[in-house]
N, C-alpha and C positions, 0 to 999 in steps of 0.2 A: 900352252894354256897358262894363263897368268893366275897366280893365287892371290887372293885378297887378305892382307894380314888384318885379323880382328884384334883390336887392342885389348889387353888383359884388363880385366875389371880392377879397380882400385882396391887395395887391401882393405879388409874390413877392420874397422876401429872398434876396439872393445869399448862398451859403454862404461863411462866412469862410474865407480861405485858410489851410490848415494849414501848419505849419512843416515844412521838409524838412531832414533830416539830410544833410549833404554827404558825398559818396563813396558807399560801399556798405557793406552789413552785414558783408561778410567783413573789410573793413579795420578796422572797429570792434571785431570780435571779437579781431583782432590787437592793436589798441591797448589793449583791456581786459586781455588777457593780459600785455602789456608793463608796464602799470601794476601789475597784481597782483604780477608778478615783482619789480619795484623796490620795491614796498611791503614785501615780505618782506626784501629786502636792506636797506632803511632800518631796519627792526627790528633786523637783525643790527648795523648801525652803532650804533644807539642802545644795545643790550646791550653791545657791546664797549666803547663810550665810557664807560658806567656802571662797568664793571669796571676799566678802565684809563684813568682820567681824566687822568693826567699824560702818557701817551703821546699822547693826542689833544690836549692842551693845547700840547705842544711840537712835535707832528709836522708841523702845517700851516706852521710857521715854516721848515721845511726845504724845503718845495715851492716851485717858481717860480710866483709869483703872476702874473708877466707872461705865462707860458704859459697859465695858467687864464683869464686875462682875454682873451687873444687868441683862445682857442677859444670863449669865451662870445660875443665880437664876430662870430666866423665863424658861429656857430650862429643868432644872432639875425638877422644880416644875410641869411643864405641863406633863413631862414624868411620874412623880409619879401619877398625877391625871388620866392619860389614863390607866396606869397599874391598878390603883384602879377600873376603869370601867370594865376592863376585869375580875378582880377577883371577883367583885360583880355579874357580869353577869354569871360567872361560878357557883355561889352560887344560882343562880335563882332569884337574886334581881334585877329586870329589871329596876325599877324606880330609885334606886340608882345608878345602872350602868349608866343610862341615865344622871343623875346629875353630876356624876363624869367627863363624857365625855364632857359636856357642860362647866364644870369648866376647863377641859384641853384646850378646844378651846379658852376660854376667855383669859387664861393665855399665850397660844401659840401666839395669835394676838398681844400680847405685844412686841413680839420679833421683827417684822418688824418696829413697831413704835419706839422701842429703837434704832434699827439700823439706821433708818432715822434721828432721833435726833443726833445720834453719828456722821454721816456723815455731817450734818449741822455744828456740832461743829468742826469737822475736817477741813472743808472748810473754816470756819471762822478764823482758826488758821494757814491757809496756808498748810494744809496737804492734798494734792491731789495726783493723780497718778504720777505726774512729780516731786514730792518732794524727789524722791530717789529710789533706788532698794528696800529698805525695804518696803515703802509704796506701791509700785507697786506690790510686792508679796502680801502684806496685803490685798489690795483691791481685788486682783484676787481670793484669797483663801476665804475671808470671804463673798464676794458677791456671789461667786459660792455656799457657804453653805447656804446663804439666798435664793437662787434659790431652792435648794433642800428642805429647810424648808417651802417655799411657797407651793411646791407641797404637803408636808405633811400636811399643813393647809387645802388645797383643799381636800385632803383625809379625814381629820377630818370631814369637812362639809358633804361630800358624806356618810361617815359611820353614821354620826349623823342623816342625812335625812333617811337613811334605818333603823337605830335604832328606830326613832319615828314611822316609818312605821310598826314596829313589825317584821322586818326581822331576828331578832337574839333571840336566846333562851339559856337556859342553856346547851342544847344538841348541838346546832350549832351556833357558833359565831366566824367562821374563819376569817370573814371579819374584825371584831373588833381586833382580834389578829394580823392580817396582819398589820393593822394600827399601833398598838402599837409597833410591831417589827420594822417598818420603822422609826417610830419616835424616838424610843430608839436608833436606829443606827445613826440617824441624831444628836441626843444628844451626843453620844459618840464621833463623829467627832468634834463637838464644844468643848467638854472638852479637846481635843487635841489642837485645835486651840488657845484656850484661853491662856494657858501658853507659847506657841510659840511666840505669838505677844504682849501680855500684861504683861507677868511676866519675861520672860527670858531677861535679859538685859546684 
């Protein structure tokens, strides 16, 4: 009696891991709206600059580049600390993650303080919203950014409270990732605003 050899089934191939977007869909809707809003404001900036080139060429010379640089360093440093909080949380190091998040909050709080001092310096030097088209656009965009950063700081406080309560783990920390994504987006926008107003003369 002959036997019929049944060919072995081909080895199963493991499905390739799919990429995962950090955070949640809600925060990315918010980030998209933020980018669209500032894209419109950047168009306003370039239209105003095209119509009043001399005002924009000389306007940045009157601003405090020290203040702009300090704000930039605060934003970049706080983003790094919050990113470190996410990385350590993914590694299951909850204590270190919490420490990095506290550091990110402390540095982030320096931004509104630095902005307040900068505005006081501006007003003392006659730089207000009526000092010319350059400063009107400058105040509108930078204060708008400060509002978004304030929302981010409130988000840090909320995530910090949940972190302390033990809401995050190495397996589930989407809230922390959502915060980091929003704060990085706000940081990116400032990195565009900084050369527009403080550097390009």
